[in-house]
C-alpha positions as CSV (number, residue, x, y, z in Angstrom):
1,X,0.0,0.0,0.0
2,X,1.4,3.4,-1.0
3,X,-0.1,5.5,1.8
4,X,0.8,4.9,5.4
5,X,-1.8,4.9,8.2
6,X,-1.6,6.6,11.6
7,X,-0.3,4.0,14.0
8,X,-2.9,3.0,16.7
9,X,-5.8,4.3,14.8
10,X,-9.3,2.9,14.5
11,X,-9.5,1.8,10.9
12,X,-12.9,1.5,9.1
13,X,-13.4,-0.1,5.7
14,X,-16.1,1.5,3.6
15,X,-18.0,0.7,0.4
16,X,-20.9,3.1,0.4
17,X,-23.5,0.6,1.6
18,X,-25.9,0.9,4.5
19,X,-23.9,-1.6,6.4
20,X,-20.8,0.5,5.8
21,X,-22.5,3.5,7.3
22,X,-23.3,1.6,10.4
23,X,-19.7,0.5,10.7
24,X,-18.5,4.1,10.3
25,X,-20.9,5.3,13.1
26,X,-19.7,2.5,15.4
27,X,-16.0,3.2,14.6
28,X,-16.4,6.9,15.2
29,X,-18.1,6.4,18.6
30,X,-15.3,3.9,19.5
31,X,-12.5,6.2,18.4
32,X,-14.0,9.1,20.4
33,X,-14.5,7.0,23.5
34,X,-10.9,5.6,23.4
35,X,-9.4,8.9,22.2
36,X,-7.9,7.4,19.1
37,X,-7.6,8.7,15.6
38,X,-10.1,7.5,13.0
39,X,-9.0,6.4,9.5
40,X,-11.5,5.8,6.7
41,X,-10.3,3.4,4.0
42,X,-11.8,2.4,0.7
43,X,-10.4,-0.1,-1.8
44,X,-11.8,0.6,-5.3
45,X,-10.9,-2.8,-6.7
46,X,-8.6,-3.3,-9.8
47,X,-9.2,-1.2,-12.9
48,X,-10.8,-3.0,-15.8
49,X,-10.6,-2.0,-19.5
50,X,-13.9,-2.3,-21.3
51,X,-15.5,-1.1,-24.5
52,X,-16.5,2.1,-22.6
53,X,-13.1,2.6,-21.0
54,X,-10.2,1.7,-23.3
55,X,-7.4,3.4,-21.4
56,X,-6.0,1.9,-18.1
57,X,-5.1,5.3,-16.7
58,X,-8.6,6.6,-17.4
59,X,-10.0,3.5,-15.7
60,X,-7.9,4.2,-12.6
61,X,-9.1,7.8,-12.6
62,X,-12.7,6.8,-12.7
63,X,-12.2,4.4,-9.9
64,X,-10.6,7.0,-7.8
65,X,-13.4,9.5,-8.5
66,X,-16.0,7.0,-7.5
67,X,-14.0,6.0,-4.5
68,X,-13.7,9.6,-3.4
69,X,-17.5,9.9,-3.4
70,X,-17.7,6.8,-1.2
71,X,-15.2,8.2,1.3
72,X,-16.7,11.8,1.2
73,X,-20.0,10.2,2.2
74,X,-18.3,8.2,5.0
75,X,-16.5,11.3,6.3
76,X,-19.9,13.0,6.6
77,X,-21.3,10.1,8.5
78,X,-18.3,10.0,10.9
79,X,-18.5,13.7,11.6
80,X,-22.2,13.5,12.2
81,X,-21.5,10.6,14.6
82,X,-19.3,12.9,16.7
83,X,-15.8,12.2,15.3
84,X,-13.4,15.2,15.4
85,X,-12.3,17.1,12.3
86,X,-8.9,15.3,12.1
87,X,-10.0,12.2,10.3
88,X,-7.6,10.4,7.8
89,X,-9.2,9.4,4.5
90,X,-7.5,7.0,2.1
91,X,-8.7,5.8,-1.4
92,X,-6.6,3.2,-3.1
93,X,-7.0,1.5,-6.5
94,X,-6.6,-1.9,-4.8
95,X,-8.6,-4.9,-3.8
96,X,-10.4,-4.2,-0.4
97,X,-9.2,-7.4,1.3
98,X,-5.5,-6.8,0.4
99,X,-5.7,-3.1,1.2
100,X,-7.3,-3.5,4.6
101,X,-5.0,-6.4,5.6
102,X,-2.0,-4.2,4.9
103,X,-3.5,-1.1,6.6
104,X,-4.5,-3.1,9.7
105,X,-0.8,-3.9,10.4
106,X,-0.5,-0.8,12.6
107,X,-4.1,-0.3,13.6
108,X,-5.7,-0.6,17.1
109,X,-8.9,-2.0,15.6
110,X,-10.3,-2.7,12.2
111,X,-14.1,-2.1,11.8
112,X,-16.2,-3.5,9.0
113,X,-20.0,-3.7,8.4
114,X,-22.5,-6.4,7.5
115,X,-26.1,-6.6,6.3
116,X,-28.7,-7.8,8.6
117,X,-28.8,-11.1,10.6
118,X,-27.5,-14.4,9.5
119,X,-24.6,-14.9,7.1
120,X,-22.8,-11.7,6.3
121,X,-23.3,-10.5,2.7
122,X,-21.9,-8.2,0.0
123,X,-18.5,-7.9,-1.6
124,X,-16.7,-5.9,1.2
125,X,-19.0,-6.7,4.0
126,X,-19.4,-10.5,3.4
127,X,-16.5,-12.8,2.5
128,X,-14.0,-10.0,3.0
129,X,-15.3,-9.5,6.6
130,X,-14.9,-13.2,7.4
131,X,-11.5,-13.3,5.8
132,X,-10.2,-10.3,7.6
133,X,-11.5,-11.6,10.9
134,X,-9.3,-14.6,10.2
135,X,-6.2,-12.9,8.9
136,X,-6.0,-9.3,10.1
137,X,-3.2,-8.6,12.5
138,X,-5.4,-6.5,14.8
139,X,-8.8,-7.0,16.4
140,X,-11.7,-6.9,13.9
141,X,-15.2,-5.6,14.7
142,X,-17.9,-6.7,12.3
143,X,-20.8,-4.3,12.9
144,X,-24.3,-5.7,12.8
145,X,-26.6,-3.3,14.8
146,X,-29.0,-5.1,17.1
147,X,-32.7,-4.2,16.7
148,X,-33.9,-1.9,19.4
149,X,-30.4,-1.5,20.8
150,X,-30.1,0.3,24.2
151,X,-27.7,0.5,27.1
152,X,-29.3,-2.4,28.8
153,X,-28.0,-4.8,26.2
154,X,-24.7,-6.2,27.6
155,X,-21.4,-6.7,26.0
156,X,-21.0,-10.5,25.8
157,X,-17.6,-12.3,25.9
158,X,-16.9,-15.9,25.4
159,X,-14.0,-17.3,27.5
160,X,-12.2,-20.7,27.8
161,X,-9.5,-20.0,30.3
162,X,-6.7,-19.5,27.8
163,X,-4.5,-16.5,27.2
164,X,-6.4,-15.8,24.0
165,X,-9.7,-15.5,25.8
166,X,-8.0,-13.3,28.5
167,X,-7.2,-10.8,25.7
168,X,-10.9,-10.9,24.6
169,X,-12.0,-10.5,28.2
170,X,-9.9,-7.4,28.7
171,X,-11.2,-5.9,25.4
172,X,-14.8,-6.7,26.5
173,X,-14.4,-5.0,29.9
174,X,-12.9,-1.9,28.3
175,X,-15.7,-1.8,25.8
176,X,-18.4,-2.2,28.4
177,X,-16.8,0.5,30.5
178,X,-16.7,3.2,27.7
179,X,-20.1,2.2,26.5
180,X,-21.6,2.2,30.0
181,X,-23.0,-1.3,29.5
182,X,-23.2,-4.4,31.7
183,X,-21.0,-7.3,30.8
184,X,-21.9,-11.0,30.5
185,X,-19.0,-13.5,30.7
186,X,-19.9,-16.9,29.2
187,X,-18.2,-20.2,29.1
188,X,-19.7,-23.0,27.1
189,X,-19.2,-26.4,28.8
190,X,-20.0,-28.6,25.8
191,X,-22.9,-30.9,25.4
192,X,-24.7,-32.5,28.4
193,X,-23.3,-35.7,29.6
194,X,-25.3,-38.9,29.4
195,X,-24.6,-41.6,32.0
196,X,-26.0,-45.1,31.8
197,X,-28.7,-45.7,34.4
198,X,-28.3,-46.5,37.2
199,X,-24.9,-44.8,37.6
200,X,-24.4,-43.5,41.2
201,X,-21.1,-41.8,40.2
202,X,-22.9,-39.7,37.6
203,X,-24.3,-37.0,39.8
204,X,-21.0,-36.7,41.7
205,X,-19.0,-36.3,38.5
206,X,-21.4,-33.7,37.2
207,X,-21.0,-31.7,40.5
208,X,-17.2,-32.0,40.3
209,X,-17.1,-30.8,36.7
210,X,-19.5,-28.0,37.4
211,X,-17.3,-26.9,40.3
212,X,-14.2,-26.9,38.0
213,X,-16.0,-24.7,35.5
214,X,-17.1,-22.3,38.2
215,X,-13.4,-22.1,39.4
216,X,-12.3,-21.4,35.9
217,X,-14.8,-18.6,35.6
218,X,-13.7,-17.1,39.0
219,X,-10.0,-17.3,38.1
220,X,-10.6,-15.8,34.6
221,X,-12.4,-12.7,36.0
222,X,-10.2,-12.2,39.1
223,X,-9.0,-8.7,39.4
224,X,-11.3,-7.2,36.8
225,X,-13.8,-5.9,39.4
226,X,-11.0,-3.7,40.9
227,X,-9.7,-2.6,37.5
228,X,-13.2,-1.8,36.1
229,X,-15.3,-0.8,39.2
230,X,-17.9,0.8,36.9
231,X,-18.7,-2.4,35.0
232,X,-21.4,-4.6,36.4
233,X,-20.8,-8.2,35.2
234,X,-22.2,-11.7,35.5
235,X,-20.6,-15.0,34.8
236,X,-22.5,-17.9,33.1
237,X,-21.7,-21.5,32.4
238,X,-23.8,-22.8,29.5
239,X,-24.1,-26.3,28.1
240,X,-23.7,-26.8,24.4
241,X,-21.1,-25.7,21.8
242,X,-19.3,-22.4,22.2
243,X,-20.5,-21.1,18.9
244,X,-24.1,-22.2,19.6
245,X,-24.2,-20.7,23.0
246,X,-22.7,-17.4,21.9
247,X,-25.0,-17.0,18.9
248,X,-28.0,-17.8,21.1
249,X,-26.9,-15.3,23.8
250,X,-26.2,-12.6,21.1
251,X,-29.9,-12.1,20.7
252,X,-29.9,-9.9,23.8
253,X,-26.4,-8.5,23.5
254,X,-25.0,-5.3,21.9
255,X,-21.6,-6.8,21.0
256,X,-20.1,-10.3,21.2
257,X,-16.3,-10.5,21.8
258,X,-14.4,-13.7,21.0
259,X,-10.8,-14.6,21.0
260,X,-8.7,-16.1,18.2
261,X,-5.5,-18.1,18.5
262,X,-2.8,-16.6,16.3
263,X,-2.4,-16.6,12.6
264,X,-0.7,-19.9,11.8
265,X,-2.3,-22.4,9.4
266,X,-3.1,-24.7,12.4
267,X,-4.6,-22.1,14.8
268,X,-6.7,-20.5,12.1
269,X,-9.0,-23.5,12.4
270,X,-10.4,-22.0,15.6
271,X,-11.9,-19.1,13.5
272,X,-13.5,-21.7,11.3
273,X,-15.1,-23.6,14.2
274,X,-16.1,-20.9,16.7
275,X,-15.3,-17.3,15.7
276,X,-16.3,-17.7,12.1
277,X,-19.7,-19.1,13.1
278,X,-20.2,-16.3,15.5
279,X,-19.2,-13.7,12.9
280,X,-21.6,-15.1,10.3
281,X,-24.6,-15.8,12.5
282,X,-24.6,-13.5,15.6
283,X,-27.5,-11.1,16.0
284,X,-25.3,-8.2,16.9
285,X,-21.8,-6.8,16.4
286,X,-19.0,-9.2,16.8
287,X,-15.4,-8.4,17.7
288,X,-12.6,-11.0,17.1
289,X,-9.6,-10.3,19.3
290,X,-6.3,-11.8,18.4
291,X,-3.7,-11.0,21.1
292,X,-3.4,-7.8,23.1
293,X,-4.4,-4.5,21.5
294,X,-2.0,-1.6,21.1
């Protein structure tokens, strides 16, 4: 990418759609709350020579002009949402996925949009959102506004006791604090156990495993109440798969926060099994956190 981005900025990818506008509004509010610069980025796609455009330079010029209209609109949305006057705007004649992956290298957070509930759709806000959630080097927020959203809807975070979920937990507490929302911490314990009857050891085993989960939850949230005294939070152990439990709970949440384990070929499988399912099917905004934020 030819143009450098401000390090530590909140980066929002735009394409002129309604979902893109929602992403800009969310990103602007987040940037203001965290006192971080906001950067608006649009990738126009590669120039194409057709019967109507026979010159490659002219094709690039037309793409830039169209891209500038997209970013001008996004700039207006950001300013209306309360972002300050110093907003960086970049238009590049480049594929959105490649552009945003490169731009995210120094970003604090990458924000994208989606359209409605269920699987995310559209060129920028569909497959690109899922791909960037898997590959971007910074946390990625896929914005899907909840119907009738208000401050009573909590931030929801899924944890499993690993360092990766600890990063997600910290992000979730920070988000709940600046948004003045309650926080729900959820651990999915897997499917219910079936013991052959009669099995006198069954109830005892269930009690022991439940106690282990409760200890895991307590250890995971230890110290956060002191660090974030303004955040009211609850801890829940749910049966079922992690993805299923988070998607179900997302119906009453404002944002779901999930962790991801690195960027290697092996650890990317987690995004396919849990994070990807949540990104595609949650009923609200989803943030995928990979490592600590900067």
